[in-house]
C-alpha atoms as one frame of an Amber mdcrd trajectory, in Angstrom:
protein
  11.458   8.400-289.854  13.361  10.731-287.360  10.359  10.546-284.263  10.871
   6.323-284.897  14.927   6.418-284.208  14.072   8.534-281.412  11.797   6.551
-279.767  14.317   3.619-280.662  17.342   5.552-278.733  15.158   6.657-275.754
  15.529   3.635-273.454  19.148   3.894-273.754  19.743   7.309-273.826  17.961
   8.568-270.105  19.747  12.668-270.336  17.117  13.007-273.564  14.481  11.411
-272.094  14.741  13.113-269.063  14.433  16.869-270.397  11.254  15.210-272.588
   9.511  14.203-269.766   9.776  17.214-267.870   8.606  18.862-270.778   5.805
  16.324-271.741   5.121  13.906-268.975   2.268  12.682-270.160   2.850  11.568
-273.514   6.224  10.012-272.212   4.136   8.183-269.677   5.401   4.490-271.036
   8.678   5.153-271.429   8.931   6.464-268.039   7.279   3.209-266.501   9.448
   1.162-268.641  12.725   2.742-266.610  10.897   2.082-263.355  10.855  -1.734
-263.651  14.573  -1.167-264.656  15.580   0.310-261.766  13.540  -2.384-259.767
  14.964  -5.181-261.378  18.113  -3.783-260.679  17.860  -2.829-257.353  17.040
  -6.999-256.474  20.452  -7.301-258.281  22.520  -4.760-256.237  20.981  -6.120
-253.272  22.779  -9.375-253.991  26.394  -7.838-254.233  26.207  -4.054-252.738
  29.666  -3.663-252.597  30.114  -3.300-256.130  29.831  -0.117-258.543  27.241
  -0.478-260.904  27.156   2.672-263.176  23.384   2.058-264.546  21.949   1.718
-261.667  23.549   5.059-260.388  22.224   6.705-263.857  18.645   5.130-263.001
  18.813   6.521-259.280  19.369  10.149-260.560  17.043   9.932-263.284  14.651
   9.055-260.990  14.759  11.581-258.643  15.317  14.594-260.764  11.607  13.467
-263.038   9.306  12.186-259.669   7.167  15.616-258.941   6.345  14.872-262.677
   4.997  11.110-261.315   4.216  11.561-257.764   1.958   8.503-257.249   4.396
   5.992-258.962   7.553   7.620-257.334   6.085   7.298-253.836   8.111   4.500
-252.620  11.466   5.290-254.494  12.646   7.360-251.565  11.769   4.749-249.126
  13.690   2.466-250.841  16.751   4.534-251.345  16.626   5.592-247.482  16.756
   1.280-246.977  19.886   1.156-249.181  21.890   3.644-247.466  20.605   2.369
-243.332  22.032  -1.362-244.140  24.910  -1.202-246.389  26.406   2.498-246.355
  29.544   1.374-244.793  30.459  -0.987-247.525  28.971   0.922-250.517  30.986
   2.548-253.351  31.636   6.571-252.738  30.623   7.178-255.304  27.461   5.502
-255.679  26.544   6.345-252.438  27.332   9.744-252.709  24.558  10.166-255.366
  21.858   8.536-253.142  22.649  11.042-250.880  22.169  13.989-253.483  19.053
  12.308-255.043  17.618  12.205-251.286  18.639  16.012-250.549  17.258  17.153
-253.866  13.504  14.821-252.767  13.475  16.839-249.983  14.076  20.218-251.216
  11.098  19.460-253.233   9.202  18.098-250.288   8.808  14.922-250.952  10.555
  13.448-247.628   9.867  14.563-244.294  12.950  16.128-242.451  13.276  14.063
-239.574  13.372  10.216-241.030  15.821  11.594-243.714  18.106  13.782-240.530
  18.367  10.839-238.376  19.536   9.038-241.498  21.976  11.736-242.116  23.745
  11.864-238.789  24.636   8.020-239.171  25.812   8.325-242.537  28.740  10.898
-240.445  30.331   7.706-239.562  31.146   7.760-243.327  34.919   7.822-244.204
  34.285  10.072-247.207  35.331  13.485-246.542  32.978  15.209-249.258  30.136
  13.048-248.583  30.297  14.464-244.976  30.827  18.000-246.263  27.619  17.468
-248.421  25.711  16.059-245.550  26.470  18.905-243.056  25.537  21.575-245.769
  22.113  20.164-245.931  21.707  19.598-242.342  22.555  23.015-241.577  20.145
  24.531-243.954  17.500  22.249-243.666  17.285  23.004-240.013  17.570  26.560
-240.863  14.498  26.689-243.517  12.413  24.713-240.905  12.433  27.440-238.272
  12.424  30.062-240.165   8.391  31.094-240.394   8.293  30.038-236.890  10.434
  27.596-234.082   9.658  23.611-235.336  10.533  22.602-231.695   9.107  18.951
-232.134  11.952  18.600-234.888  14.324  20.373-232.896  14.036  17.966-229.969
  13.587  14.722-231.829  17.125  16.147-233.437  19.042  17.466-230.123  18.283
  14.346-228.539  19.903  12.610-231.583  22.923  14.305-231.317  23.616  13.453
-227.468  23.063   9.712-228.620  25.611  10.329-231.267  28.146  11.927-228.570
  27.601   9.477-225.902  28.529   7.103-228.739  31.978   8.689-228.569  32.569
   7.976-225.131  33.830   4.411-225.790  35.939   5.316-228.969  39.326   4.254
-229.145  40.788   7.382-230.853  39.435  10.064-233.093  39.857   8.620-235.853
  37.082   6.095-235.155  33.394   6.035-236.808  32.040   6.978-233.740  34.202
   9.888-232.842  33.647  11.481-236.192  30.479  11.267-235.914  30.193  12.744
-232.863  32.394  15.668-234.230  30.251  16.668-236.917  26.863  16.499-235.067
  28.738  18.842-232.223  30.016  21.145-235.570  26.239  20.931-236.282  25.416
  22.346-232.764  27.844  25.227-232.696  26.632  26.348-236.405  23.380  26.642
-235.249  24.070  28.328-232.393  26.173  30.449-233.628  23.310  31.518-236.506
  20.829  31.787-233.927  18.461  28.975-234.804  19.468  26.603-231.405  20.020
  29.212-228.988  18.129  27.316-226.424  19.249  25.519-222.986  19.183  21.942
-224.013  21.868  22.932-227.045  24.048  24.637-225.058  23.648  21.593-222.270
  24.742  19.381-225.238  27.530  20.838-226.278  28.189  21.016-222.541  28.283
  17.283-222.226  30.888  17.213-225.309  33.542  18.886-223.181  34.092  15.554
-221.027  34.332  13.425-224.170  37.353  11.090-223.891  38.405  12.272-227.876
  40.437  15.485-227.629  39.243  17.091-231.200  35.641  16.792-229.307  36.462
  18.213-226.130  38.657  21.183-227.993  35.825  21.889-230.131  33.231  22.578
-226.879  35.314  24.219-225.314  36.480  26.604-227.776  32.333  27.190-228.275
  32.420  28.453-224.597  35.834  30.378-225.010  35.311  32.226-227.919  32.534
  34.780-229.182  30.441  33.304-232.181  27.782  35.545-232.078  28.933  38.716
-234.268  31.116  36.713-236.582  28.320  37.220-239.505  27.617  40.455-239.101
  31.749  41.978-239.571  31.703  39.766-242.669  28.334  41.150-243.746  30.167
  44.920-242.915  32.636  44.090-245.058  31.257  43.168-248.093  28.906  45.865
-248.626  29.009  47.636-252.185  30.419  50.836-252.754  27.138  53.088-254.421
  28.761  55.667-255.200  31.771  54.689-256.697  29.025  52.654-259.261  27.044
  55.296-259.666  29.903  57.820-261.265  31.412  54.801-262.996  27.991  54.644
-264.829  27.397  58.116-265.409  31.490  58.036-267.289  31.252  55.334-269.275
  28.796  53.148-271.602  25.483  52.824-270.158  24.599  48.767-270.830  21.537
  46.704-269.380  24.029  44.239-267.518  25.361  47.110-265.708  22.259  48.846
-265.075  21.073  45.331-263.620  24.250  45.307-261.292  23.086  48.636-260.257
  19.636  48.106-259.328  21.188  44.704-257.267  23.472  46.674-255.642  20.425
  49.158-254.399  18.421  46.370-253.148  21.247  45.007-251.511  21.666  48.571
-249.379  18.194  48.859-248.889  17.948  45.064-247.362  20.610  46.040-244.925
  19.426  49.182-243.988  15.892  47.570-243.124  18.001  44.790-240.842  19.687
  46.803-239.037  16.674  49.214-237.972  15.174  45.880-237.312  14.359  45.585
-233.568  17.922  44.264-231.857  17.587  40.663-230.221  19.172  39.775-226.847
  20.801  37.012-226.641  22.094  35.599-223.596  25.294  34.237-223.258  26.187
  30.348-223.588  27.476  30.361-219.587  24.548  31.685-218.740  22.538  28.827
-220.264  24.242  26.017-218.050  22.031  24.008-216.137  24.043  23.338-213.316
  27.133  25.862-213.212  28.556  24.885-209.964  28.525  20.929-210.601  29.721
  21.462-214.252  32.553  23.359-212.918  33.650  21.070-210.312  33.398  17.711
-212.839  35.869  20.320-215.211  38.202  20.768-212.502  38.013  17.225-211.886
  38.667  16.595-215.275  41.449  19.114-215.381  43.727  17.321-212.095  43.340
  13.981-213.927  44.060  14.706-217.395  47.110  14.379-219.355  46.175  16.088
-222.232  48.822  18.808-223.593  49.553  22.091-222.143  47.381  24.106-224.383
  43.804  21.919-223.833  44.665  22.052-219.840  44.816  26.284-220.456  41.581
  25.607-221.986  40.202  23.685-219.814  41.241  26.526-216.731  39.991  29.325
-218.485  36.769  28.200-218.731  36.476  27.023-215.136  37.434  30.487-214.678
  35.152  31.991-216.623  32.441  29.946-215.090  33.321  31.030-211.868  33.224
  34.431-212.459  30.203  35.242-214.269  28.384  33.340-212.105  30.178  33.997
-208.958  31.157  29.882-208.063  33.521  28.725-205.355  36.011  25.539-206.394
  38.275  26.283-203.587  40.333  23.716-204.271  41.080  25.339-208.333  43.308
  28.298-206.364  45.610  26.150-204.965  46.154  24.429-208.254  46.895  27.328
-210.154  49.107  29.050-207.244  51.449  26.167-207.749  52.334  27.703-211.711
  52.342  31.243-210.566  56.266  30.920-211.528  58.070  33.413-213.748  59.295
  30.302-215.689  55.798  28.724-216.257  54.967  28.430-219.805  52.336  31.033
-220.602  52.345  32.635-217.199  50.506  36.036-218.410  47.961  33.654-219.681
  47.477  31.858-216.239  47.635  35.624-214.451  44.520  36.268-215.955  42.923
  33.170-215.352  43.086  33.584-212.083  41.942  36.977-211.958  38.756  35.950
-214.211  38.204  33.052-211.342  38.161  35.860-208.588  35.436  37.583-207.181
  33.857  39.263-203.569  32.165  36.053-202.840  35.462  33.582-202.548  36.857
  34.220-199.084  40.046  36.568-199.104  42.086  34.079-197.013  41.747  31.946
-200.168  42.928  34.612-202.457  45.568  35.563-200.308  48.468  33.159-200.957
  47.594  34.024-204.902  48.609  37.828-204.389  51.355  37.024-201.874  52.834
  34.470-204.346  52.432  37.022-207.210  54.436  39.637-204.907  57.007  37.052
-204.159  57.946  35.489-207.280  57.273  38.514-209.977  57.910  41.510-208.102
  61.057  41.731-206.786  64.046  44.026-208.018  65.876  40.656-208.750  63.053
  39.817-211.909  63.118  41.795-215.404  61.002  44.953-215.562  58.083  42.873
-217.511  57.763  40.434-215.055  57.389  42.752-212.737  54.666  45.165-214.915
  52.809  41.770-215.314  53.000  40.925-211.601  51.864  44.091-210.562  48.968
  44.645-213.209  48.148  40.988-212.061  47.796  41.641-208.762  45.671  44.814
-209.603  43.250  42.812-211.619  43.105  40.283-208.616  41.872  43.033-206.119
  39.854  44.714-208.313  37.473  41.801-207.973  38.273  40.645-204.160  39.530
  43.961-202.463  39.446  42.329-198.765  41.779  39.730-199.821  45.089  42.464
-199.993  46.796  43.808-197.025  47.684  47.052-196.070  51.349  46.110-195.119
  51.560  44.086-199.036  49.796  47.020-200.856  52.133  50.126-199.269  55.548
  48.159-200.033  54.024  47.594-203.775  53.593  51.417-204.025  57.202  52.510
-203.566  57.739  51.452-207.077  55.429  54.466-208.675  58.670  56.045-208.608
  60.855  53.140-210.761  62.951  53.226-213.685  60.752  51.808-215.857  57.312
  53.271-217.111  55.308  49.487-217.726  56.058  49.072-213.652  55.592  52.623
-212.838  51.809  52.951-213.917  51.210  49.443-213.148  51.811  50.402-209.564
  49.852  54.130-210.121  47.470  51.845-211.317  47.254  50.133-208.111  46.815
  53.289-206.283  44.304  55.018-208.182  42.329  51.877-207.814  42.861  51.535
-204.294  41.947  55.189-203.908  38.196  54.453-205.136  37.582  51.201-203.334
  39.388  51.776-200.433  41.919  55.032-199.668  42.537  53.970-195.760  44.781
  50.830-196.504  47.209  53.477-198.659  49.838  55.671-197.558  48.611  59.505
-196.340  50.636  60.796-199.328  49.004  58.645-201.386  45.690  59.076-201.289
  44.788  62.290-203.066  42.920  64.919-201.995  39.800  63.588-203.225  39.945
  60.169-202.390  41.233  61.794-198.808  37.965  63.696-198.517  35.668  60.692
-199.809  37.258  58.532-197.302  34.155  59.043-194.709  31.829  58.275-197.170
  33.627  55.393-198.754  33.098  52.432-196.655  34.368  48.971-197.987  32.074
  46.322-197.723  32.748  43.288-195.364  33.139  39.508-196.527  29.400  38.890
-198.281  27.795  41.906-197.547  26.279  43.567-200.681  26.772  47.332-201.158
  22.730  48.592-201.600  24.525  51.838-202.798  25.847  51.067-206.139  22.627
  48.668-206.512  20.450  52.510-206.494  22.907  53.991-208.844  20.458  53.709
-211.974  17.684  54.874-209.979  19.619  57.649-208.303  20.056  58.870-212.203
  16.531  57.993-212.656  15.425  60.378-209.968  18.105  63.264-210.835  16.719
  63.593-214.426  12.817  63.310-212.916  14.206  66.771-210.898  13.438  64.718
-207.541  16.950  64.545-206.501  18.387  67.589-207.691  21.689  67.849-209.643
  24.932  68.499-208.245  26.636  71.575-208.887  30.330  72.423-209.438  32.337
  72.223-206.158  34.795  74.763-205.058  37.516  72.727-203.154  40.085  75.884
-202.666  41.586  75.918-199.524  40.256  72.666-198.618  42.791  70.665-195.818
  42.772  66.872-194.982  43.062  67.545-191.380  39.457  69.210-189.795  38.776
  70.071-186.379  36.076  67.467-185.044  38.487  64.126-185.804  41.555  66.446
-183.311  39.051  66.812-180.213  36.964  63.268-181.170  40.598  61.328-180.792
  42.235  63.793-178.560  45.259  64.175-180.773  46.603  66.516-183.527  49.036
  67.015-185.936  51.878  68.985-186.271  55.293  69.740-188.357  58.408  69.026
-187.144  61.567  71.648-188.452  65.098  70.321-188.854  66.538  71.960-186.362
  64.769  69.328-183.852  66.491  66.582-185.104  67.566  65.367-181.815  64.235
  64.972-180.630  63.630  61.143-179.765  59.457  60.414-180.647  58.433  56.874
-180.822  56.674  56.638-184.303  54.564  53.553-185.416  56.014  51.387-188.141
  53.880  53.561-191.585  55.782  56.536-190.390  59.234  55.612-189.923  60.208
  55.875-193.563  59.798  59.185-194.914  59.692  60.261-198.443  63.016  60.951
-200.662  63.702  63.994-202.778  64.831  64.046-206.070  68.835  63.945-204.952
  67.806  60.808-202.521  68.099  62.919-199.820  65.228  62.454-196.860  62.615
  65.156-196.256  61.162  65.699-192.947  57.908  64.189-192.203  55.110  64.856
-190.129  55.076  63.334-186.774  52.330  62.870-185.051  51.964  64.050-181.257
  49.979  63.812-178.382  48.354  66.755-177.032  50.281  66.578-173.323  53.688
  65.766-175.129  52.768  69.027-177.861  52.014  70.959-174.481  55.429  69.893
-172.431  57.543  70.466-175.674  56.006  74.126-175.685  56.707  74.881-172.618
  60.391  74.291-173.087  60.247  75.985-176.380  61.184  73.003-178.849  58.155
  73.819-180.555  56.764  76.487-182.154  53.649  78.191-180.089  50.446  78.595
-181.139  50.708  82.368-182.400  53.398  80.850-185.402  50.974  80.222-188.066
  53.820  79.231-190.926  54.921  76.013-189.230  51.410  74.887-187.804  49.051
  73.287-190.400  45.712  75.263-191.054  42.808  73.614-189.856  39.263  72.862
-191.966  37.693  76.220-191.887  34.143  76.611-191.670  33.075  77.784-195.350
  34.934  74.023-196.214  32.995  72.235-193.274  30.060  73.814-194.251  29.953
  72.813-198.183  31.097  68.917-196.801  27.945  69.101-194.426  25.929  70.116
-197.477  27.514  67.315-199.499  26.602  64.289-197.334  23.101  65.835-196.675
  22.652  66.279-200.878  23.988  62.465-201.131  21.241  61.332-198.149  18.683
  62.864-200.297  19.692  61.888-203.444  19.676  57.979-201.909  16.516  58.551
-199.968  14.892  59.965-203.554  16.003  56.575-205.580  15.326  54.329-202.353
  11.520  55.933-202.183  10.948  55.798-206.449  12.444  51.840-205.719   9.242
  51.240-203.274   6.785  53.315-205.131   7.216  52.582-208.530   6.921  49.529
-210.829   9.414  50.211-213.358   8.731  50.119-217.179  10.856  48.833-220.223
  11.388  52.887-221.005  12.488  53.386-217.647  15.333  51.028-217.703  16.018
  52.132-221.282  16.686  55.613-219.438  18.748  54.636-216.776  20.872  52.238
-219.329  21.089  55.869-221.267  21.818  57.753-218.302  24.346  55.790-217.150
  26.004  55.716-220.460  26.045  59.797-220.770  27.571  59.823-216.623  30.280
  57.873-217.813  31.336  59.695-221.077  31.059  62.767-218.786  33.558  61.434
-216.466  36.026  59.943-219.063  35.326  63.844-220.784  35.984  65.859-217.802
  37.377  63.202-215.163  38.598  65.936-212.702  34.513  65.452-212.158  35.059
  62.401-210.942  37.945  63.128-209.080  41.572  64.394-209.052  41.572  64.638
-212.754  44.563  62.145-213.089  44.638  59.115-215.663  41.069  56.782-214.194
  42.297  53.305-213.046  41.853  50.759-215.588  38.355  49.445-216.117  36.929
  45.937-218.067  33.601  48.106-219.956  35.291  47.052-223.238  36.169  43.861
-222.689  33.894  40.735-222.857  32.086  39.117-220.474  34.539  37.799-217.045
  37.297  37.701-219.317  40.149  39.500-218.532  42.662  40.350-221.499  46.511
  39.249-221.348  47.308  43.031-222.316  46.135  44.263-219.389  48.273  42.044
-217.620  51.603  42.637-219.521  50.661  46.423-220.037  52.722  48.957-222.132
  56.149  47.919-223.205  58.919  50.136-224.534  59.422  48.828-228.744  62.067
  46.386-229.218  65.059  47.041-230.763  65.220  46.735-234.627  68.084  44.098
-235.935  69.547  44.108-239.234  66.820  42.356-241.209  64.028  44.855-239.913
  65.869  48.133-240.400  66.389  46.972-244.235  62.640  46.175-244.762  61.713
  49.591-243.197  64.076  51.336-245.104  62.746  49.735-248.536  59.149  49.918
-247.268  59.963  53.783-247.386  61.596  53.941-250.658  58.051  52.747-252.433
  56.720  55.440-254.337  59.606  57.767-254.133  61.623  58.852-257.445  65.116
  57.215-258.249  68.154  59.247-256.994  70.497  59.059-259.424  71.386  61.056
-262.948  68.266  61.826-265.191  70.509  61.538-268.365  69.236  59.561-271.256
  65.452  59.933-269.531  62.982  60.661-271.949  61.446  63.204-269.573  62.909
  66.664-270.019  63.245  68.885-267.133  63.084  72.388-269.193  62.552  73.409
-272.377  65.214  74.991-275.045  65.887  78.169-275.383  64.601  77.977-278.880
  61.023  77.132-277.624  61.533  79.979-275.372  62.483  82.570-277.336  58.380
  82.005-279.410  56.982  83.347-276.012  58.996  86.331-275.620  58.493  90.253
-276.247  59.407  91.265-280.128  61.666  94.364-278.615  63.691  91.581-276.476
  64.482  89.623-279.691  64.438  92.712-282.077  68.481  93.092-281.898  69.379
  89.368-282.866  70.478  88.420-286.477  67.807  86.053-287.346  65.201  88.581
-287.013  67.010  92.025-288.678  67.813  89.528-291.827  64.479  88.030-292.004
  63.135  91.677-292.224  65.651  91.750-295.280  64.191  88.593-297.333  62.579
  88.882-300.740  59.207  87.797-301.585  60.853  84.533-303.698  63.055  83.876
-300.595  59.857  83.821-297.720  57.869  81.417-300.364  60.954  79.251-300.599
  61.267  78.706-296.765  57.178  78.290-296.459  57.170  75.779-298.752  60.015
  73.853-297.262  58.235  74.166-293.649  55.093  72.652-295.252  57.216  69.811
-296.682  59.277  69.013-293.322  55.825  69.297-291.370  54.433  66.480-294.000
  57.339  64.401-293.298  56.782  64.255-289.499  52.912  63.954-289.836
């Protein structure tokens, strides 16, 4: 009787029938076919009025999708029927019914009953629906499905089909009226899928990057901003940092398991954590995969950059979007060393202290500068920065930003700096503000390395003046072969071909040399304070003498010709050659020999590197060794800065920054800590009081600072308390009194318990 009742209720109780079919498909095949026929009739009725919501039809779709693996022959047309319904009526369908159809298709796809190509093309079309929950479901399935399809090997056929479809979706949004239109919503979601797949290292090819690059010119601001953020952001390291934070603490779990009660659930949890750690350690040992930045995969960087600039100059977007466009143009120009000459006057107009986000614009200007840009184009930018920022009427922060910006630009395009302007900027090395002083000194340190001739003699330093003969600034368009052969020189030295340099002793070294004096026909002498009335014509660079701490000018060395020097010596106005205290010491033979030996060693190393480059084919192991040697040399220079130069703080470099990026912090520089207001001071005071004992009286508190006198007496020596009355009376007590006292003590203890 029970079985008959259950069979009678099965046509109306679909969840129970679904459970029974999954347990025994053969026994309930007739009931399933009955429900399948009911679905066919309901579908025919539904197509007449697709906008109406039908709960029965929704339950039937869900039921057949769940049990379709049990009857694959009978349900082989079911996925195509659902796809046809969605393709025709997806705009007017009820939101809940449409969601049920999509989830049924996802279930069938996970069971390998539908091909990925037909389903994903439909899902991209469904992005046009105004249903945020549905778009999230579609987005997650598309990303996961493409990830699974490319897990074992790259599915190029599927990838090319979907990439072409995404490009079509992006182009369909070009005629969109606004961000709320259906095509714009679908294009935005398709772009999100592309970016997510690139970030997950699934679609990291040039075609994906160029599809995203096309979105940078979209009339829809939201799509354009998403594409710009992709090219400007660092998306490759997002998952790694999240995974490192979620690693379990295995030692804490082991200690907890040892001291607490041991259960099966805790043991399983421990095993799961150990397996996770093993998986992470295997992933770290796996060979590292190197991916090019998205900016390197652009098909036509020059054309793309020029098109971006045209879009920027004619756009009426808000200021933040224009900044992103400028940042991307400068980043691509710096990486690929492109020349967009109209971009630099555009930046020059915005280099004003009152301009919004001017520090970011200065960083953008530095990013777009490189050695292939004509110096005549960069020089007006430097002059504008110097005139608008590095003046005494500007604030100290503005001056520091201007000097740091000039340093970043000149480090990329050294030929754009004029000697007169540089010597004017280096006068701020003794400025009262620390930020300005450090910015000026960093400029001096930079030119000591790249072109010390532009500096004043007093600013060159000993090592820069010594290496002036070896440092030859490259002309415009000239490549530096010595820099290209640096890695080969290190490899040759390590192989024993070039010989390593020892520690050089520079004691007794002087800047002036005998050879230079003989070649020029003139020498350097000192003029004492007594010859103040001596009228000597000097060059512009040497008119101004250095000042001491009191502000008085110090005597400066004057440069005289040999004939004038002889005439003045005859008249007695200058000391003769035998007075060695006032005449500058010439270079001795030992120092000259060391200098010549250094030059010979340098030439020998360069010749060994050139020989290695022309006679040996470098293997990947050689390149890895070169990289390790370069890192070791950089570490050695940081630990021992005196070996590399003057022993002072080295000039700032871009080693720790992203490729082609100039950080705003390097433009702003170090800043003095601002004075706190009342609210900030009170907040810091309250933070300092946390965890500290409350100040005040402890009267009434349960905690006691010391023991009572009675408790202290129990620990004293008997001879210290033998004279007390209580002790003397205790000795005189009778046996009866002692019994009474003992019974009273026992009774009191029982009452206390």
